[in-house]
N, C-alpha and C positions, 0 to 999 in steps of 0.2 A: 145537585151532587155531581162530582166529577170522578170519573174512573181514572185513578192515578196511574195505574199500570198502562192503560191504553194511551193516556196522554204522554207518558214517557216514551212509549214505542213510537208514537207519531212524531214526537220531537226528534228522536234519533233518526228516524227515516228522513225527516226534513234536513237534519244536519248532514247525513250521508249524501243526500242529493246536492246540498250546497257545496260540499267538498268535491263531488264529481263535476259540478259545473265549473268550479275554479280550476280543476285539472284540465278541462277542455279549453281553457283560455290560453294554454301554452306557457303560462307563467308559473314559476314556483311560488307557493304561498305558505304562510305560517300564521296560524290562528291563535290568538291569545284571548282569554276570558278573565276579566277581573270582576269578582262577585263579592257582595257584602250582605249582611243582614241574616236573619234566621229563616227567611222564606225561600232561599234558593236551594238547589240540590247539588251538593259537591260532586257526587258521582256523575250526574248528567253533565255538569260543566267540564269535568275532566274528560269525559267521552267525546264531547263536541269540540275540544280544543287541542292544540299542540302544547300549549302551556297554560296552566290554570293558576291564578293568583287569588288568594283569599285576603280581602281587605277588612281588617278588624278595627282600624282607626284611621283618622284623616292623614296622619303622617305616612302611613303605609301606602295610601292611595297616591300621595305626591311622589313617593319613591318609585312606585310601579309605573306611573305615567312618565316620570323623568327617565327611568331606566328603559322603558319601551321606546320612547322617542330617541334616546341615545343609541339603542340597539338598531333602530331603523336607519338612522343617519350614518351609522358606522358599520353597516352590513353590506356585503356585495350580493346578497340574495339568500336563497334557501337551497337545500339539496336533500336528496333521499339516499339512504344507504341500504343496500340489499346484500344479504349474506347467503351463501350456499355452503351448508355445513355437512361434514361427513357423518356416516352412521355412528351413533353413540355420543354425538356432540350436540348440545342444545344451548339456546340462549338462557342465561341466568335470569334476565329480566327483559320485558318487552322493549323492542327497539322503536323509538319514536318514528312516526311516519315522515316527519319533516324535521330537519336540523338546520339551524342558522349558520351562515358563513360570516367570517369577520370582514373588516374593510379590505383586507388583502386577498379575500377569496379563500381563506384557510378554514378548515374544519378541525375543531378540537373536541373530540368525543371518543371515549373508550368503551369497549363492549366486553362484558364478562361472559365467559362460556363455561358450561358445565360439561366435563368430558368423562366418559366412562373409562375404567381401567382397560388398557390395551387398545383404546380407540385411536386410530390415526387416519390419515388421508388429507387431501387438500381442502383448504378453506378459501373460498372465492369471495371477493368483495367487489361490488359495483357501486359507483357513485353517480347518481342521476341529477341533472339540472334541467328543469323544464321538460322532462320526459326523455332527454337524450343522455346516454351514458358518456360521461366525460372522463371517467377514471375507472380502470379495472386492474385487479391484481389477484394473485394466488400465492398461497404459502402453505406448507405442510403444518399440520397441527403440532408436530413435535419439534418444530424449528424455532420455538421461542427461546430467546437468549436469556441466560442467567446473568443477573447484575451483581456487582460486587457488594458485599455486606457493608452497610454504613455509607454507601454512595448516595448521591442526589436521587438517582433512579430508584434505589432501594427504599428511601424514605417516602418518595412520591407514591410508589406502589402501596406502601403501608397505609398512607393517608386515603388513597382511593379504596382500599379494602375496607377500612373502617367506615367510610362513607356508604359503601354497599351494605354493610351490616346495619347501619342506622336506617337505611331505606327499608330493609327487611322488617325492622321493628315497626316502622310507620305503617307498612302494608299489612302487617299482622293485626293491627288495631283498627284499620279502616272499616267503617260501617258498624263497629261494635258499640253496644250500649253499656254493657257491663264487662268487667274483667275480674277473675277470681283473685284472692289475696296471694295465692301461690304464684300465679302467672305474673302478677304485678311485681312480686319480689324477684322473679326470674328476669323480667324485662329491665328492672332497675339494675340488676347485676350486670346485664349486658351493656347498659349505658356506662356503668362504672368501669367495666373492662375496656370499653372503647377509649375512655379518657386515659386510663393507665397505659394502654397500648401505645398511645401517641405521645406520652410524656417524654420519652427519650428523644423523639424527633423534635418536640417543642424545645427541649433543653438545648440541643445543638443548633437549632434554627435561631434561637434568641441569644446565643453566646456571642458577646461582642468581640471576642478574640478568636472565634472559630474559623477554620479554614475550609469548611464545607462549601462546595459550589452550589449556587442557587438558593442560598438561605432566604432571600427575600421572597422567592416564589413559594417556598415551603411555608413561610409565615402567612402569606396570603391564603393559601389553601387551608392551613390550620384554622384560620379565623372563620372561614366558611363552614368547616366541619363543626367547630365549636358552637357556632350559632345554631346549626341544625340539631346538635345534641341538646342544647338548652331548650329548644322548642319542644323536643320530644319529652324531656324531663318535665316540663310544664304540663304537657298533655297527659302524661302518666298521673300526675297529681290530680287531674280532673276525674280520673277513674277511682281514686282512692278516697273513700269516705272517712278513713282514719286520719288523713292528712289535715292537721289543724294549723299548719304554718301559713297557708294561703287560703283565705276564705272566698276568693274570687271564683265565680262560676261563669262560664262562657256559653253554656248551652250545647246540646248535642250536635247541632248543625255546624256551629263554629269549630267544635272539637274535631268533627269529621273532616271539615275543610282544611284545618291545620295539618292533620295526618296525611291527607291526600296530597297536599302541597309538598310535605316533607318526603313523601314516598316517590316523587317524580325524579327520574334520572335526567338531569339537564346538563348541558356543557358547563364547565367551570367558568367563573367570571372572566371578563375581558382582561382585567389587570393580572390575574393569576396566569391566564393563558399567555399573555405577552411576556411576563417574567419567566415562565417556563421555557418559552422559545429562546429567550435571551440566554438562559443557562445552557440550553442545548447548543446554541451557536458558539458559546464560549468554549465548550468542550471540543469543538471542531477546529478552533483556531490554533495556530502554533503557539508554543509557550512564549510569553512576552519576555523581552530582554530584561535583565535585572537593572534596577535603577542605580544611578551613581550615588555616592554618599550624600551629596547635596540633595539629589532628588528624593532619596529616602527620608532625610530629615525634614525636607520641605513638605512632603505629602503625607507624613505619618500623622494619623489621628490620635490625639492624646487619650481619648476615651477607649477606643478599641485596640489601639497600638498596631493597627493595620496601615500599611502604606498603599499607594495607588497600584503598585504592582500586585500586591496580594489581592486587592479588590478586583482587579482585572481578571486574575486567574479564577476567581470565584463566580464570575458572571454577574456581579452585583454593582459593577462600576457604572 
């Protein structure tokens, strides 16, 4: 017989010691665990890693390996972010111990804060690479800028907010064996609201004749969020014994693994990040000169009715 709790504690102690040994090498590290089958512990895998993947079929394994290799070859390294928050302000969700940098050494990660009414004061941020602080900044809690309604930034904020709400759903279900019918109905309503909330953004991002800057970046982010919502919808169906539309069962371990994976806050994909930076760069550029009559006729797309000048102002050229 094996004492499960004692074994888990020993494994976590060994994992902590391994992380500490890596820290003493002076190199920034990032640990990924890809697990499969019904005999692994999703909670333990998530604790021991910076990024946990659940492999439920061969195609996913290939995607994870290819994506991990691509991230390794297109990364300038890893970094750690530390926040000093004023009284009355706290993190909405845990901040990963290590975050990956892209090939240009850029970090694309946002942090959600919960602030009590009347709370103010400075928020300090430090970015460490290999134990050395390479970037430091401070801003007041009430200095956040308001963005224009219907702008690219407004739509991007809404997408990130819905992503946060979906992660909350996943974390609420992690480790659960059963869910009451009333709670299931409430969670399904939240998933439905998430889809309805993003529908206006989806409409403008997919409008062929739209003039919104950064539509391609929004489409990429929407695809990521929709995939997460579909996974949660499938997971909810596993808890519902009344659901006869899908007779597939995946087991409690696989279900918990899917939920823990969906509850992780990880940086957006490299394509979405690159498109967002392109849209931000376009907003800083001076307005391009209008095309000549010939230039307009030559570059106008028959489907979208947009010419090269319009695409350049949107950041999608």
